[in-house]
Backbone as a ProteinNet text record, in pm:
[ID]
protein_1_A
[PRIMARY]
XXXXXXXXXXXXXXXXXXXXXXXXXXXXXXXXXXXXXXXXXXXXXXXXXXXXXXXXXXXXXXXXXXXXXXXXXXXXXXXXXXXXXXXXXXXXXXXXXXXXXXXXXXXXXXXXXXXXXXXXXXXXXXXXXXXXXXXXXXXXXX
[TERTIARY]
-1238.5	-1364.7	-1406.7	-1449.8	-1501.6	-1606.1	-1682.7	-1792	-1768.3	-1788.3	-1767.5	-1900.8	-1930.7	-2048	-1998.6	-2000.2	-1947.5	-1803.1	-1769.9	-1633.6	-1617.1	-1718.8	-1718	-1691.1	-1588.6	-1556.5	-1576.3	-1648.8	-1670	-1582	-1531.1	-1438.1	-1480.1	-1440.7	-1467.9	-1334.5	-1315	-1194.5	-1200.6	-1095.5	-1096.2	-1117.2	-1196	-1225.8	-1357.3	-1351	-1473.3	-1556.7	-1497	-1571.5	-1672.2	-1638.8	-1731.3	-1857.9	-1842.9	-1962.2	-2040.2	-1970.9	-2041.8	-2128.1	-2075	-2152.5	-2272.2	-2249.6	-2356.8	-2464.4	-2421.7	-2515.8	-2569.8	-2488	-2525.8	-2543.5	-2513	-2538.3	-2460.9	-2328.3	-2246	-2104.5	-2041.6	-1901.9	-1809.9	-1684.2	-1585.2	-1516.8	-1511.9	-1442.7	-1503.6	-1485.8	-1525.9	-1411.5	-1387.6	-1286	-1351.9	-1332.2	-1382	-1260.5	-1208.6	-1085.6	-970.1	-902.3	-788.1	-829	-956.9	-1004.8	-1059.5	-1017.7	-1066.3	-1128.2	-1250.6	-1320.6	-1346.6	-1323.9	-1353.3	-1459.4	-1529.6	-1623.3	-1542.2	-1605	-1534.6	-1485.2	-1360.4	-1298.1	-1274.1	-1316.3	-1295	-1175.5	-1148.6	-1035	-1070.6	-1150.5	-1197.2	-1104.4	-1122	-1055.6	-1156.6	-1121.2	-1210	-1340.5	-1345.3	-1467.8	-1542.5	-1499	-1557.3	-1545.3	-1435.2	-1402.5	-1310.2	-1319.9	-1239.1	-1138.6	-1017.8	-920.4	-964.5	-908.3	-941.4	-888.3	-764.3	-703.9	-741.3	-758.6	-787.6	-673.8	-550.9	-435.4	-438.5	-460.8	-465.5	-580.1	-691.6	-805.7	-774.2	-709.7	-673.7	-571	-470	-367.9	-433.5	-522.5	-590	-679.2	-742.4	-823.9	-736.1	-617.6	-524.9	-485.4	-461.3	-427.3	-544.6	-666.7	-784.5	-805	-770.5	-773.9	-676.2	-555.7	-455.7	-507.3	-567.9	-622.9	-731	-816	-926.2	-874.2	-779.8	-718.1	-652.3	-580.6	-511.7	-610.6	-728.1	-829.5	-868.8	-859.2	-896.9	-775.2	-657.8	-537.5	-471.8	-489.3	-431.1	-358.7	-299.5	-234.6	-236.7	-184.3	-178	-99.6	-1.4	77.7	-8.6	-126.3	-216.6	-323.2	-330.8	-436.9	-414.4	-523.3	-518.2	-608	-708	-802.8	-839.3	-837.2	-874.9	-988.4	-1093.4	-1197	-1186.6	-1181.6	-1182.8	-1295	-1360.3	-1475.3	-1439.9	-1458.4	-1411.9	-1523.6	-1542.2	-1635.2	-1554	-1589.9	-1521.9	-1600	-1528.4	-1592.1	-1690.4	-1653	-1735.2	-1764.6	-1878.2	-1912.3	-1807.2	-1736.5	-1637.5	-1494	-1478.1	-1344.8	-1285.7	-1154	-1090	-1031.6	-967.9	-918.8	-777.8	-719.6	-578.1	-540.3	-616.5	-582.6	-589.1	-684.6	-698.5	-587.2	-561.7	-467.6	-325.3	-283.8	-147.7	-122.8	-218	-204.7	-229.7	-328.4	-358.5	-237.6	-173.9	-57.9	52.5	78.4	183.7	149.8	23.5	-16.7	-12.2	-56.5	-48	97.4	186.5	329.6	385.6	342.2	392.1	345.6	217.2	160	179.9	198.2	211.4	328.8	449.7	562.4	601	575.5	622.4	518.1	389	284.6	168.4	165	50.8	-76.9	-187.9	-315.2	-386.1	-500.3	-592.6	-670.7	-715.7	-775.8	-889.8	-1001.6	-1115	-1140.9	-1138.1	-1157.4	-1288.1	-1373.3	-1507.5	-1536	-1585.4	-1631.7	-1777.8	-1811.6	-1949	-1993	-2123	-2172.9	-2172.7	-2178.8	-2179.6	-2137.2	-2089.9	-2055.6	-2135.7	-2108.9	-2191.7	-2192.6	-2095.8	-2092	-2080.8	-2139.6	-2144.4	-2009.4	-1904.1	-1775	-1680.8	-1725.2	-1641.1	-1611	-1481.3	-1440	-1377.3	-1347.5	-1280.3	-1329.7	-1344.5	-1374.2	-1298.1	-1232.4	-1151	-1197.3	-1219.9	-1261.5	-1166.1	-1119.9	-1023.8	-1062.9	-1004.1	-1008.4	-865.5	-844.8	-711.7	-718	-608.1	-592.5	-469.3	-491.7	-384.5	-305.3	-177.6	-91.5	-59.8	-62.4	-34.5	114.9
-38.3	-57.5	74.1	69.4	190.3	157.9	259.7	248.3	352.9	315.4	407.5	435	562.4	605.1	711.1	677.7	767	802.3	930.3	972.6	994.6	962.3	986.8	855.7	856.2	736.9	768.8	682.2	696	595.5	634.7	551	539.4	428.2	399.8	381	449.4	429.5	291.2	209.7	78.7	95.4	8.4	16.8	88	206	277.7	319.5	338.5	380.3	277.2	150.5	44.7	47.1	69.7	76.4	205.4	315.2	440	422	351.8	329	238.2	129.6	33.8	91.3	159.8	206.5	346.7	432.5	574.4	619.5	532.5	554.9	672.8	678	778.4	724.6	774.4	740.9	839.4	799.9	885.8	980	943.7	1028.5	1010.9	1113	1108	1167.3	1103.5	1155.1	1180.9	1302.5	1342.4	1394.2	1312.5	1349.1	1358.6	1474.5	1495.6	1546.4	1575.7	1637.1	1531	1538.3	1448.4	1533.4	1499.7	1563.5	1454.8	1485.6	1386.3	1439.2	1346.8	1386.2	1422.5	1490	1530.1	1409.3	1418.3	1309.8	1354.9	1270.9	1299.1	1222.9	1241.5	1176.8	1043.8	963.7	835	722.3	606.8	485.1	405.7	286.3	208.3	167.9	171.9	141.7	269.7	382.9	514.1	559.1	519.3	567.7	688.1	781.2	903.1	902	955.5	965.7	1071.1	1063.2	1159	1298.7	1307.7	1439.7	1501.8	1632.3	1707.2	1691.6	1699.5	1685.6	1552.5	1443.1	1311.4	1301.6	1365.4	1362.2	1436.7	1551.4	1627.5	1550.4	1494.3	1416.7	1299.8	1228.7	1114.7	1160.7	1276.3	1328.1	1351.1	1406.4	1424.3	1289.9	1191.4	1056.2	996.6	1018.9	967.7	1037	1164.8	1233.2	1163.7	1134.7	1066.5	930.7	854.6	723.3	736.4	835.4	855.3	903.4	995.8	1039.9	922.9	838.3	723.5	629.9	612.1	525.4	576.1	708.1	769.5	800.2	752.9	773.1	908.4	969.6	1101.3	1097.3	1209.2	1221.9	1368.5	1395.1	1533	1621.9	1569.7	1653.9	1709.5	1648.7	1694	1791.8	1812.8	1894.5	2042	2107.5	2250.7	2332.3	2266.8	2338	2252.2	2311.1	2245	2323.9	2253.3	2309.7	2234.1	2306.8	2239.5	2297.4	2207.6	2241.8	2204.3	2298.8	2282.5	2309.8	2216.9	2240	2300.8	2420.8	2489.3	2464.5	2457.3	2423	2529.8	2654.1	2764.9	2857.6	2926.2	3015.3	3123	3169	3274.9	3220.9	3089.5	3030.1	3062.7	3083.8	3105.1	2972.9	2977.2	2856.8	2816.5	2881	2859.8	2713.3	2638.7	2497.6	2415.6	2444.5	2374.2	2415.1	2546.9	2596.8	2550.6	2540.8	2493.9	2359.9	2269.2	2136.8	2145.5	2223.5	2237.3	2289.8	2394.8	2451.7	2346.5	2273.7	2170.9	2060.6	2019	1912.5	1959.9	2080.9	2133.3	2137.3	2180.3	2184.2	2043.3	1949.3	1811.7	1746.2	1755.3	1685.1	1758.9	1891.7	1972.4	2069.7	2019.1	2108.2	2199.8	2157.3	2233.7	2322.9	2298.3	2378.6	2397.7	2510.4	2537.2	2549.4	2495.2	2502.5	2634.1	2654.7	2755	2682.5	2757	2692.5	2778.7	2715.8	2779.9	2707.4	2781.8	2724.4	2778.8	2685.9	2725.2	2667.2	2749.5	2703.2	2663.9	2547.7	2497.2	2453.2	2436.4	2393.9	2242.6	2168.1	2021.4	1964.3	1840.5	1765.6	1635.8	1546.9	1429.6	1322.7	1322.2	1224.7	1301.2	1249.2	1322.3	1367.3	1289.4	1326.6	1397.6	1419.2	1481.6	1626.7	1662.9	1802.4	1862.2	1778.6	1824.6	1743.6	1809.8	1741.8	1815.6	1740.4	1799.5	1745.3	1837.2	1803.9	1872.3	1801.6	1859.5	1838.2	1921.5	1906.6	1888.1	1790.3	1765.1	1765.3	1804.4	1795.6	1709	1593.2	1496.3	1536.9	1558.8	1599.5	1479.6	1500.9	1392	1360.4
-848.1	-916.8	-979.7	-1104	-1164.9	-1270.8	-1302.9	-1398.6	-1507.5	-1634	-1745.4	-1813.9	-1835.4	-1912.3	-2008.8	-2139.7	-2242.8	-2209.9	-2201	-2166.9	-2016.9	-1940.1	-1796	-1724.6	-1637.8	-1558.9	-1411.2	-1342.1	-1198.6	-1125.6	-1008.8	-933.4	-787.4	-728.2	-588	-517.3	-406.8	-326.6	-263.7	-279.4	-212.9	-62	-4.1	139.5	160.9	223	259.4	138.4	23.7	-95	-141.4	-121.9	-162.9	-77.9	51.5	136.6	110.6	78.3	46.1	-78.5	-177.7	-299	-270.9	-197.8	-170.4	-77.6	28.3	129.4	105.4	44.1	31.5	-112.4	-206.4	-348.7	-407.4	-381.2	-449	-468.8	-576	-606.6	-535.6	-523.8	-459.6	-558.2	-687	-783.9	-921.7	-1004.1	-1144	-1225.8	-1339.9	-1431.7	-1566.2	-1615	-1746.1	-1822.3	-1911.8	-1981.6	-1884	-1881	-1791.6	-1653.6	-1636	-1511.1	-1416.5	-1290.6	-1186.2	-1075.7	-1039.1	-927.1	-823.9	-697.1	-594.3	-499.5	-437.3	-332.8	-208.7	-115.3	5.6	83.1	127	202.4	345.5	438.5	579.6	631.8	759.3	823.7	886.4	818.8	869.1	826.9	892.7	847	763.5	721.3	634.8	702.5	836.1	909.7	949.9	892.8	918.6	1064.5	1127.9	1261.6	1248.2	1342.9	1340.5	1454.6	1431.7	1540.5	1642.2	1760.5	1866.3	1835.3	1788.2	1771.9	1637.6	1638.1	1516.8	1417.2	1464.6	1375.3	1301.1	1373.5	1309.8	1209.7	1240.9	1149.9	1019.7	1029.7	910	827.2	892.8	821.9	748.8	815.1	752.6	637	647.4	536.9	413.3	432	319.7	260.3	346.5	298.2	220	266.2	195.6	61.6	54.1	-75.5	-170.4	-123.8	-207.7	-254.7	-165	-201.8	-308.6	-293.3	-387.5	-522.3	-520	-645.2	-717.4	-643.8	-704.6	-773.1	-713.8	-775.1	-913.2	-933.9	-1061.1	-1149.2	-1110	-1190.9	-1173	-1057	-1029.8	-894.9	-858.2	-727.2	-686	-567	-518.9	-614.4	-686.6	-778.1	-892.2	-915	-1020.1	-969.8	-839.8	-780.4	-811.6	-853.9	-882.7	-789.6	-727.6	-642.7	-522.9	-405.2	-280.4	-216.8	-177.2	-90.3	41.4	153	282.8	367.1	437.7	522.2	665.2	757.6	895	994.2	1087.7	1198.2	1311.6	1350.4	1459.3	1588.1	1700.9	1828.6	1875.8	1861.7	1908.9	1791.5	1794	1682.4	1654	1757.4	1736	1727.3	1721.5	1710.4	1573.4	1570.7	1441.4	1390.5	1278.4	1211.3	1254.4	1354.7	1386.9	1406.8	1486.4	1513	1384.5	1299.9	1172.2	1076.2	1068	968.5	990.4	1113.9	1140.9	1071.6	1082.6	1020.9	870.5	829.4	686.8	609.8	659.3	590.5	576.1	684.5	681.4	581.6	578.5	486.4	340.4	313.6	177.6	131	219.8	184.3	163.4	245.3	233.7	103.8	74.4	-39.8	-171.6	-165.3	-286.4	-273.6	-255.5	-227.3	-343.3	-465.8	-581.7	-646.3	-616.6	-681.4	-584.7	-515.8	-428.8	-511.2	-460.2	-532.5	-503.6	-567.4	-514.2	-404.8	-304.5	-187.7	-135.7	-108.8	-45	86.7	196.7	330.2	387.1	431.1	475.3	613.7	703.7	833.6	824	878.4	872.8	1012.3	1029	1159.8	1176.5	1065.7	1074	939.4	942.4	821.5	821.2	726.8	703.9	811.3	900.9	1011	1143	1249.3	1375.8	1430.6	1415.4	1474.5	1377.7	1255.8	1153.5	1184.8	1173.8	1192.9	1068.1	967.3	846.1	727	613.7	488.1	378.6	291.7	185.7	51.6	-41.4	-177.1	-273.3	-375.5	-468	-613.6	-697.1	-842.6	-889.1	-976.9	-1030.8	-1182.9	-1243.9	-1387.7	-1412.2	-1470.2	-1491.2	-1614.5	-1595.6	-1706.1	-1793.7	-1924	-2019.4	-2021.6
[MASK]
++++++++++++++++++++++++++++++++++++++++++++++++++++++++++++++++++++++++++++++++++++++++++++++++++++++++++++++++++++++++++++++++++++++++++++++

């Protein structure tokens, strides 16, 4: 499902994106020409449940980014910029547990072209059990 306004197209990820639009009033992605921007994607399932393990949550967040990009006609191969937001357990905790999985996922989804990446530690995200949120910018090659 998508909405077009002038040269701007808005997209909804099938599944959870439809409820986000209806209940929370936002789209999952926007495409302006060759550029695709997505809203932050967490490691949830279509019912907005989160896995127990941090690793599974990060892997699912990457999968949700792929689903959202696909809705807008893009994929990980088009991604040029990644922002990731991480809830750390303790104020002095480092990113090691997150990074081990993040590095592996970046290599898996983008083996030929590493993106630019900004990683940010935060105190909370949009859902109580969320530990990771990933937002990307893609440029779709003609």
